[in-house]
Backbone as CSV, one residue per row, in Angstrom:
resi,resn,N_x,N_y,N_z,CA_x,CA_y,CA_z,C_x,C_y,C_z
1,UNK,-8.868,-32.106,-8.288,-9.632,-30.979,-8.770,-8.928,-29.689,-8.346
2,UNK,-8.857,-28.741,-9.257,-8.308,-27.421,-8.980,-9.437,-26.406,-9.088
3,UNK,-9.411,-25.379,-8.248,-10.451,-24.357,-8.337,-9.945,-23.033,-7.784
4,UNK,-10.570,-21.954,-8.240,-10.256,-20.605,-7.792,-11.296,-20.154,-6.782
5,UNK,-10.837,-19.527,-5.705,-11.753,-18.949,-4.717,-11.228,-17.575,-4.310
6,UNK,-12.095,-16.768,-3.759,-11.688,-15.483,-3.201,-11.930,-15.521,-1.699
7,UNK,-10.907,-15.139,-0.944,-10.998,-15.145,0.522,-10.396,-13.855,1.066
8,UNK,-10.674,-13.593,2.314,-9.989,-12.524,3.039,-8.903,-13.172,3.885
9,UNK,-7.735,-12.539,3.923,-6.637,-13.060,4.730,-7.109,-13.224,6.169
10,UNK,-6.922,-14.404,6.723,-7.366,-14.710,8.077,-8.659,-15.498,8.125
11,UNK,-9.302,-15.672,6.953,-10.551,-16.434,6.905,-10.336,-17.889,7.301
12,UNK,-11.393,-18.494,7.809,-11.446,-19.935,8.044,-12.564,-20.455,7.151
13,UNK,-12.211,-21.375,6.242,-13.157,-21.854,5.233,-13.494,-23.315,5.497
14,UNK,-14.787,-23.606,5.571,-15.272,-24.985,5.748,-15.013,-25.765,4.460
15,UNK,-14.427,-26.959,4.579,-14.121,-27.802,3.423,-15.025,-29.023,3.389
16,UNK,-15.193,-29.580,2.182,-15.902,-30.852,2.046,-15.039,-31.949,2.661
17,UNK,-15.676,-33.003,3.172,-14.944,-34.074,3.846,-13.885,-34.721,2.968
18,UNK,-14.101,-34.779,1.668,-13.164,-35.456,0.775,-12.007,-34.563,0.320
19,UNK,-11.973,-33.299,0.743,-10.955,-32.359,0.282,-9.606,-32.624,0.929
20,UNK,-8.572,-32.762,0.085,-7.193,-32.881,0.551,-6.357,-31.909,-0.271
21,UNK,-5.997,-30.798,0.339,-5.276,-29.748,-0.374,-3.797,-30.088,-0.466
22,UNK,-3.267,-29.953,-1.681,-1.846,-30.188,-1.928,-1.069,-28.870,-1.908
23,UNK,-1.603,-27.854,-2.615,-0.943,-26.553,-2.710,-1.979,-25.447,-2.755
24,UNK,-1.537,-24.256,-2.339,-2.352,-23.054,-2.488,-1.468,-21.970,-3.096
25,UNK,-1.989,-21.368,-4.147,-1.320,-20.246,-4.807,-2.167,-18.997,-4.623
26,UNK,-1.536,-17.875,-4.251,-2.199,-16.580,-4.309,-1.997,-16.054,-5.720
27,UNK,-3.085,-15.707,-6.374,-3.032,-15.239,-7.759,-2.680,-13.753,-7.781
28,UNK,-1.659,-13.402,-8.567,-1.201,-12.026,-8.674,-1.749,-11.332,-9.923
29,UNK,-2.080,-12.109,-10.948,-2.521,-11.585,-12.233,-4.050,-11.609,-12.308
30,UNK,-4.667,-10.447,-12.480,-6.132,-10.362,-12.548,-6.711,-11.141,-13.730
31,UNK,-5.916,-11.370,-14.756,-6.364,-12.082,-15.958,-6.258,-13.609,-15.805
32,UNK,-5.685,-14.086,-14.720,-5.445,-15.516,-14.498,-6.772,-16.279,-14.524
33,UNK,-6.789,-17.412,-15.240,-7.960,-18.288,-15.270,-7.562,-19.680,-14.773
34,UNK,-8.537,-20.506,-14.571,-8.300,-21.871,-14.094,-7.460,-22.676,-15.089
35,UNK,-7.422,-22.257,-16.349,-6.654,-22.957,-17.379,-5.192,-22.524,-17.444
36,UNK,-4.829,-21.466,-16.722,-3.447,-20.981,-16.727,-2.580,-21.798,-15.782
37,UNK,-1.280,-21.742,-16.031,-0.313,-22.435,-15.175,0.304,-21.409,-14.232
38,UNK,0.225,-21.638,-12.917,0.816,-20.680,-11.983,2.337,-20.708,-12.064
39,UNK,2.946,-19.520,-12.070,4.409,-19.383,-12.091,4.786,-18.491,-10.913
40,UNK,5.600,-19.048,-10.014,5.948,-18.363,-8.769,6.587,-16.994,-9.029
41,UNK,6.039,-15.993,-8.356,6.484,-14.594,-8.435,6.314,-13.970,-9.817
42,UNK,5.557,-14.622,-10.699,5.253,-14.034,-12.012,3.758,-13.747,-12.099
43,UNK,2.943,-14.809,-12.038,1.487,-14.602,-12.062,0.812,-15.115,-10.790
44,UNK,1.630,-15.729,-9.905,1.086,-16.298,-8.670,2.203,-16.421,-7.636
45,UNK,1.788,-16.647,-6.388,2.757,-16.846,-5.303,2.383,-18.127,-4.577
46,UNK,3.324,-19.070,-4.513,3.077,-20.340,-3.837,3.121,-20.121,-2.328
47,UNK,1.987,-20.366,-1.672,1.880,-20.184,-0.222,2.413,-21.422,0.496
48,UNK,3.017,-21.212,1.649,3.663,-22.267,2.406,2.692,-22.933,3.386
49,UNK,2.597,-24.262,3.265,1.739,-24.999,4.200,2.309,-24.840,5.609
50,UNK,1.467,-24.644,6.574,1.721,-24.406,7.996,2.128,-22.957,8.263
51,UNK,2.973,-22.373,7.446,3.366,-20.977,7.670,2.253,-20.018,7.239
52,UNK,1.592,-20.315,6.095,0.551,-19.443,5.544,-0.851,-20.049,5.575
53,UNK,-0.914,-21.361,5.646,-2.225,-22.026,5.662,-2.085,-23.429,6.266
54,UNK,-3.201,-23.920,6.796,-3.267,-25.310,7.248,-4.731,-25.730,7.334
55,UNK,-4.940,-27.032,7.394,-6.286,-27.579,7.523,-6.382,-28.274,8.874
56,UNK,-7.449,-27.945,9.608,-7.705,-28.563,10.907,-9.209,-28.816,11.002
57,UNK,-9.598,-30.070,11.276,-11.020,-30.439,11.379,-11.812,-29.999,10.153
58,UNK,-11.244,-30.212,8.973,-11.874,-29.893,7.680,-12.174,-28.401,7.525
59,UNK,-11.351,-27.581,8.146,-11.448,-26.130,7.990,-10.091,-25.614,7.518
60,UNK,-10.106,-24.830,6.442,-8.898,-24.208,5.919,-8.663,-22.906,6.674
61,UNK,-7.538,-22.820,7.354,-7.147,-21.617,8.093,-6.101,-20.882,7.262
62,UNK,-6.310,-19.589,7.026,-5.386,-18.807,6.211,-4.754,-17.693,7.035
63,UNK,-3.477,-17.455,6.784,-2.773,-16.296,7.332,-1.572,-16.038,6.422
64,UNK,-1.824,-15.290,5.348,-0.783,-15.010,4.369,0.057,-13.840,4.853
65,UNK,1.338,-14.073,5.035,2.223,-13.078,5.623,2.583,-11.950,4.657
66,UNK,2.184,-12.085,3.400,2.474,-11.053,2.403,1.444,-9.925,2.431
67,UNK,0.422,-10.027,3.278,-0.618,-8.998,3.325,-1.195,-8.882,4.731
68,UNK,-2.012,-7.874,4.913,-2.654,-7.639,6.205,-3.869,-8.541,6.383
69,UNK,-4.220,-8.821,7.631,-5.434,-9.589,7.902,-6.631,-8.850,7.316
70,UNK,-7.527,-9.590,6.705,-8.725,-9.022,6.104,-8.559,-8.634,4.648
71,UNK,-7.328,-8.566,4.160,-7.098,-8.213,2.756,-7.549,-9.354,1.850
72,UNK,-8.201,-8.995,0.724,-8.718,-10.018,-0.194,-7.600,-10.703,-0.971
73,UNK,-7.801,-12.005,-1.164,-6.893,-12.826,-1.961,-7.714,-13.688,-2.910
74,UNK,-7.217,-13.843,-4.109,-7.776,-14.819,-5.045,-6.819,-15.997,-5.023
75,UNK,-7.340,-17.177,-4.695,-6.500,-18.358,-4.517,-6.786,-19.420,-5.559
76,UNK,-5.730,-20.096,-5.977,-5.856,-21.328,-6.752,-5.575,-22.459,-5.780
77,UNK,-6.581,-23.300,-5.573,-6.448,-24.461,-4.690,-6.157,-25.681,-5.555
78,UNK,-5.083,-26.389,-5.233,-4.722,-27.621,-5.931,-4.928,-28.757,-4.951
79,UNK,-5.804,-29.682,-5.305,-6.081,-30.834,-4.436,-5.213,-32.019,-4.816
80,UNK,-4.953,-32.864,-3.838,-4.261,-34.126,-4.108,-5.172,-35.006,-4.934
81,UNK,-4.563,-35.817,-5.783,-5.373,-36.723,-6.612,-5.774,-37.953,-5.844
């Protein structure tokens, strides 16, 4: 399952037990919808696991180095199948 969420940089988000995140994209294009295909540095930015985000005890920890803590991000979450 893929979904869009809005978070603040530095947020810790509680996840459902069955959630296994494969990739996280920061959306750059305000017109981006769930049906669009993310393209790195064009309409989205592929965030690096461990460097920008990680999951610990079913909590998503975010720290995107491209922005300041507290800055809003619209994310596309891609889950493992």
